[in-house]
C-alpha positions as CSV (number, residue, x, y, z in Angstrom):
1,M,0.0,0.0,0.0
2,T,1.6,3.3,-1.1
3,M,1.6,6.0,1.5
4,Q,1.5,9.7,0.7
5,T,4.2,12.0,2.2
6,P,2.2,14.6,4.1
7,L,2.5,18.2,2.9
8,H,1.0,19.8,6.0
9,T,1.2,18.5,9.5
10,S,0.6,21.7,11.5
11,S,-2.6,22.1,13.4
12,A,-2.6,25.8,12.9
13,S,-5.7,26.6,11.0
14,N,-5.8,30.4,11.0
15,A,-5.3,30.4,7.2
16,A,-7.5,27.3,6.7
17,V,-9.7,27.2,3.6
18,L,-12.4,25.2,5.5
19,T,-12.9,25.3,9.2
20,I,-15.5,23.4,11.1
21,D,-15.6,23.7,14.9
22,N,-17.7,21.6,17.3
23,L,-20.6,21.4,14.7
24,S,-23.7,19.5,15.7
25,I,-26.9,19.3,13.6
26,E,-30.2,17.4,13.8
27,F,-32.8,16.4,11.4
28,P,-36.3,16.5,12.8
29,A,-38.1,13.2,12.1
30,Y,-41.5,11.7,13.0
31,K,-41.6,11.4,16.8
32,S,-37.8,11.5,16.9
33,T,-34.7,13.5,16.0
34,V,-31.8,12.2,13.9
35,K,-28.5,13.4,15.4
36,A,-26.6,13.6,12.1
37,L,-23.5,15.5,13.3
38,N,-22.3,15.5,16.9
39,G,-19.5,17.9,17.7
40,V,-17.5,17.6,14.4
41,S,-14.3,19.7,14.2
42,L,-12.0,19.6,11.2
43,H,-10.0,22.0,9.0
44,V,-8.4,21.9,5.5
45,N,-5.4,24.1,4.8
46,P,-4.5,25.6,1.4
47,G,-3.1,22.9,-0.9
48,E,-3.9,20.0,1.3
49,I,-5.8,16.8,0.4
50,V,-7.7,15.8,3.5
51,G,-9.8,12.6,3.6
52,V,-12.9,11.9,5.6
53,I,-13.7,8.2,6.0
54,G,-16.3,6.1,7.7
55,E,-19.2,3.7,7.1
56,S,-22.5,4.7,5.7
57,G,-24.3,6.8,8.3
58,S,-21.1,8.2,9.9
59,G,-21.9,11.8,8.7
60,K,-19.4,12.1,5.9
61,S,-21.7,13.3,3.2
62,V,-23.8,15.5,5.5
63,T,-20.6,17.3,6.5
64,A,-19.7,17.7,2.8
65,M,-23.2,19.0,1.8
66,L,-23.5,21.3,4.7
67,S,-20.1,22.9,4.0
68,L,-21.7,24.4,0.9
69,R,-25.2,24.7,2.4
70,L,-26.6,22.2,-0.1
71,L,-28.9,20.5,2.4
72,P,-32.5,21.5,2.1
73,E,-33.2,24.6,4.2
74,R,-35.4,24.1,7.2
75,A,-34.7,20.3,7.0
76,Y,-32.1,20.5,9.7
77,Q,-31.3,22.4,12.9
78,V,-27.8,23.6,13.9
79,K,-27.5,22.9,17.6
80,S,-23.9,24.1,18.1
81,G,-20.7,25.1,16.4
82,S,-19.5,27.0,13.4
83,L,-18.5,26.4,9.7
84,S,-16.6,28.8,7.5
85,I,-14.9,28.9,4.1
86,L,-12.1,31.4,3.6
87,G,-13.3,33.1,6.8
88,R,-16.9,33.4,5.6
89,D,-19.6,32.1,8.0
90,M,-21.5,29.6,5.8
91,L,-24.2,28.9,8.4
92,T,-25.5,32.4,8.4
93,A,-24.6,33.5,4.8
94,R,-27.5,34.8,2.7
95,E,-28.4,33.0,-0.5
96,K,-26.9,35.6,-2.8
97,D,-23.6,35.3,-0.9
98,L,-23.8,31.5,-1.1
99,L,-24.1,31.7,-4.9
100,K,-20.9,33.7,-5.0
101,V,-19.0,31.1,-2.9
102,R,-20.3,28.0,-4.8
103,G,-18.2,27.5,-7.9
104,R,-16.0,30.5,-7.4
105,D,-14.4,29.9,-4.0
106,A,-15.5,26.3,-3.4
107,A,-16.8,23.6,-5.8
108,M,-18.1,20.1,-5.4
109,I,-17.7,16.9,-7.3
110,F,-20.6,14.5,-6.7
111,Q,-20.6,10.8,-6.4
112,E,-22.5,10.1,-9.7
113,P,-22.0,12.7,-12.5
114,M,-24.9,11.4,-14.4
115,T,-27.3,12.8,-11.8
116,A,-25.2,16.0,-11.3
117,L,-25.0,16.9,-15.0
118,N,-28.2,18.0,-16.8
119,P,-29.1,15.1,-19.1
120,T,-31.0,17.3,-21.5
121,R,-28.2,19.8,-22.3
122,R,-24.9,19.3,-24.1
123,I,-21.7,19.4,-22.1
124,G,-20.5,22.6,-23.7
125,R,-23.6,24.5,-22.8
126,Q,-23.4,23.5,-19.2
127,M,-19.7,24.4,-19.0
128,L,-20.3,27.8,-20.6
129,D,-23.1,28.7,-18.2
130,V,-20.8,28.1,-15.2
131,I,-17.8,29.9,-16.6
132,I,-19.8,33.0,-17.9
133,H,-21.7,33.3,-14.6
134,H,-18.7,33.3,-12.4
135,Q,-16.0,34.9,-14.6
136,Q,-17.9,37.4,-16.8
137,L,-16.2,36.1,-20.0
138,S,-17.5,36.5,-23.5
139,K,-19.1,33.4,-25.0
140,A,-16.0,32.9,-27.3
141,D,-13.6,33.2,-24.4
142,A,-15.7,31.0,-22.2
143,R,-15.8,28.3,-24.9
144,A,-12.0,28.5,-25.4
145,K,-11.5,28.1,-21.7
146,A,-13.9,25.1,-21.6
147,V,-12.1,23.3,-24.4
148,A,-8.7,24.0,-22.6
149,L,-10.1,22.6,-19.3
150,L,-11.3,19.4,-21.0
151,R,-7.9,19.1,-22.7
152,D,-6.3,19.5,-19.3
153,M,-8.4,16.5,-18.2
154,H,-6.5,14.4,-20.8
155,I,-9.6,14.3,-23.1
156,A,-8.3,13.7,-26.6
157,D,-11.2,15.3,-28.5
158,P,-12.7,18.1,-26.3
159,E,-14.7,19.5,-29.1
160,Q,-16.6,16.3,-29.5
161,V,-17.2,16.1,-25.8
162,M,-18.5,19.7,-25.8
163,N,-21.1,18.7,-28.4
164,S,-22.1,15.5,-26.5
165,Y,-24.9,14.9,-24.0
166,P,-23.9,13.3,-20.7
167,F,-25.5,9.9,-21.6
168,E,-23.3,9.7,-24.6
169,L,-20.2,9.6,-22.5
170,S,-18.7,6.8,-20.3
171,G,-18.7,7.1,-16.5
172,G,-15.0,8.0,-16.4
173,M,-15.5,10.6,-19.1
174,R,-18.4,12.2,-17.3
175,Q,-16.4,12.4,-14.1
176,R,-13.5,14.1,-16.0
177,V,-16.1,16.7,-17.2
178,M,-17.2,17.2,-13.6
179,I,-13.6,17.8,-12.5
180,A,-13.2,20.3,-15.4
181,L,-16.3,22.1,-14.2
182,A,-15.1,22.1,-10.6
183,F,-11.8,23.7,-11.6
184,S,-13.3,26.1,-14.2
185,C,-13.3,29.0,-11.8
186,D,-10.1,28.2,-9.9
187,P,-11.7,27.5,-6.5
188,K,-9.7,27.5,-3.3
189,L,-11.6,24.4,-2.0
190,L,-12.8,21.4,-3.8
191,I,-15.2,18.9,-2.0
192,A,-15.2,15.5,-3.6
193,D,-18.0,13.2,-2.3
194,E,-17.3,9.6,-3.2
195,P,-16.1,10.8,-6.6
196,T,-15.1,7.4,-8.0
197,T,-17.6,5.0,-6.4
198,A,-19.3,4.3,-9.8
199,L,-16.0,3.7,-11.7
200,D,-14.0,0.5,-12.2
201,V,-10.6,0.3,-10.4
202,T,-8.5,1.3,-13.4
203,V,-10.5,4.4,-14.3
204,Q,-10.9,5.2,-10.6
205,R,-7.1,5.5,-10.2
206,Q,-6.8,7.6,-13.4
207,V,-9.4,10.0,-12.2
208,L,-7.9,10.4,-8.8
209,L,-4.4,10.9,-10.1
210,L,-5.8,13.6,-12.4
211,L,-7.7,15.2,-9.6
212,R,-4.6,15.3,-7.4
213,E,-2.4,16.6,-10.3
214,K,-4.7,19.5,-11.0
215,A,-5.1,20.4,-7.4
216,R,-1.4,20.4,-6.8
217,Q,-0.8,22.6,-9.9
218,R,-3.4,25.1,-8.8
219,G,-2.9,25.0,-5.0
220,T,-6.5,23.9,-4.5
221,A,-7.4,22.3,-1.2
222,I,-9.4,19.1,-1.4
223,L,-11.8,17.5,1.1
224,L,-12.2,13.9,-0.1
225,I,-15.2,12.0,1.3
226,T,-14.9,8.2,0.9
227,H,-15.4,4.8,2.5
228,D,-12.3,3.4,0.9
229,M,-9.3,3.3,3.4
230,A,-6.9,2.2,0.6
231,L,-7.8,5.2,-1.4
232,V,-7.2,7.6,1.5
233,S,-3.8,6.0,2.1
234,Q,-2.7,6.7,-1.5
235,F,-4.1,10.2,-2.0
236,C,-4.6,12.1,1.3
237,D,-2.1,14.1,3.4
238,R,-4.3,13.9,6.5
239,V,-7.4,11.9,7.5
240,Y,-10.4,12.2,9.8
241,V,-12.2,9.0,10.7
242,M,-15.9,9.5,11.5
243,Y,-18.4,7.4,13.3
244,T,-22.0,8.2,14.3
245,G,-21.6,11.8,13.3
246,A,-18.4,12.5,15.2
247,V,-14.7,12.4,14.5
248,V,-13.1,9.5,16.4
249,E,-9.6,9.7,15.1
250,Q,-7.5,12.2,13.1
251,G,-3.9,12.8,12.0
252,V,-1.4,12.5,9.2
253,T,-2.5,9.7,7.0
254,A,0.7,7.7,7.2
255,Q,0.6,7.8,11.0
256,V,-3.0,6.8,11.2
257,M,-2.5,3.9,8.8
258,A,0.6,2.6,10.4
259,D,-0.6,3.0,14.0
260,P,-4.4,3.4,14.3
261,R,-5.4,4.3,17.9
262,H,-9.1,3.9,17.8
263,P,-10.6,0.4,17.6
264,Y,-13.0,1.6,14.9
265,T,-10.1,2.7,12.7
266,Q,-8.4,-0.6,13.4
267,G,-11.5,-2.4,12.3
268,L,-11.7,-0.5,9.0
269,L,-8.0,-1.3,8.3
270,S,-8.4,-5.0,9.1
271,G,-10.8,-5.3,6.1
272,L,-8.0,-4.3,3.7
273,P,-6.6,-7.3,1.7
274,E,-3.1,-6.0,2.1
275,Q,-3.4,-6.1,5.9
276,V,-4.3,-9.8,6.0
277,E,-1.9,-12.7,5.6
278,P,-2.5,-14.9,2.4
279,G,-5.0,-17.6,3.1
280,R,-6.7,-15.9,6.0
281,N,-10.2,-14.4,5.9
282,L,-10.7,-10.6,5.9
283,M,-11.9,-9.2,9.2
284,T,-15.1,-7.4,9.5
285,I,-16.5,-5.1,12.2
286,P,-19.3,-6.9,14.0
287,G,-22.8,-5.4,14.4
288,Q,-24.2,-2.3,12.8
289,V,-23.9,1.5,13.2
290,P,-26.3,2.6,16.0
291,N,-29.6,4.3,15.2
292,L,-28.8,8.0,15.0
293,S,-32.2,8.7,16.6
294,A,-31.3,6.7,19.7
295,L,-27.5,6.8,20.2
296,P,-26.2,4.8,23.2
297,E,-24.7,6.7,26.1
298,G,-21.0,7.0,26.3
299,C,-18.8,5.8,23.5
300,T,-21.1,5.0,20.6
301,F,-18.8,2.3,19.3
302,R,-18.6,0.3,22.6
303,E,-21.3,-2.3,21.6
304,R,-19.2,-3.3,18.6
305,C,-15.8,-3.0,20.3
306,A,-13.7,-5.9,21.4
307,F,-11.9,-3.7,24.0
308,A,-15.0,-2.2,25.6
309,M,-14.8,-1.6,29.4
310,P,-17.0,0.0,32.1
311,K,-15.4,3.4,31.5
312,C,-16.8,3.4,27.9
313,L,-20.2,4.1,29.4
314,Q,-18.8,7.7,29.5
315,R,-18.2,9.5,26.3
316,P,-14.4,9.9,25.7
317,P,-13.0,13.2,24.8
318,M,-10.6,13.7,21.9
319,F,-7.2,12.9,23.4
320,T,-4.2,14.7,21.8
321,L,-1.5,12.2,21.0
322,D,0.8,14.5,19.0
323,A,0.0,18.2,19.0
324,A,2.5,19.0,16.2
325,A,0.9,16.5,13.8
326,D,-2.7,17.3,15.0
327,R,-2.9,13.6,16.0
328,K,-6.0,12.8,18.2
329,S,-8.2,9.9,19.2
330,A,-11.5,9.7,21.0
331,C,-11.0,6.5,22.9
332,W,-10.3,5.8,26.5
333,L,-7.5,3.4,25.4
334,S,-5.6,6.6,24.2
335,E,-5.8,8.2,27.7
336,A,-2.5,6.8,28.8
337,A,-0.9,7.8,25.5
338,H,-2.3,11.4,26.0
339,S,0.8,12.2,28.0
340,A,3.1,9.9,26.1
341,P,2.3,10.3,22.4
342,H,4.9,7.8,21.2
343,S,3.5,4.8,23.1
344,S,1.9,2.2,21.0
345,V,-1.7,1.2,21.1
346,Q,-0.7,-2.2,22.5
347,E,1.1,-0.5,25.3
348,S,-1.9,1.7,26.1
349,R,-4.1,-1.4,26.4
350,S,-1.8,-3.2,28.9
């Protein structure tokens, strides 16, 4: 498994492109409330590629959608915390201000481009609308930029793609178009929500390499939402592990992969083929993610955890294991390592 060399390890987030601090939101439901996010804190610095990983229902996509205020208004309630992009408060921003942020300062690549692109309009028309709206270019200049963007995506015949409808393109080609659209206004932040889930492994790697290449060239920060631990290890500088709407572990990707401190992270890694000896079965995490409308007291992972102990009936704080690398874990097993960040997870259990 190829590890990325981290570009940023400082926890200083004064110049962060995206800053989320202690954010909690709820979705009102029939006779109940879905606690979708529970005190989430994360930041993405300029030029970083930061991964957010977890099972379905962990809050990854809600975090991504809320960052650009793409969740239906009045469908959720903010209970605490803040969220800002380039210093702009996104939770209180007016709609006209949000329209300026989306596309220009921050853009999003969705999981399935076939649903994100308008199936009734040609690719060229859709790209021109975005470019002209945000950059005030003439139609001729906008078209020239659109062609150049598609060519940058290693598309051999951009003119043909411009004249095509989305359904006439392959999944990988549609995703390249989405990346071109995302970079069309040189955003400072790009949020990619499961951008390669619908692609085969070969095309997936090509698209991700292309995304990383263009982000590095332009100094664009990326927040990559995924359930794929191997993908995070190859493409992300830092990683946040989420469970039941909360961050349970964070740090430089290479450190988290080599020495996971939270049992949930260990469980995710144990399901990777490269982590298992040949001839042995892959490990799985027992049980299911708890109902977000009725979360258990204390550590929400304790009912699935092989190391659960009486203390887990209390909710663990985020223990700082290495302040310089922003390395943290929300597990009582990390309490001993809180004052000795170089101790191993095995030592902290003994």
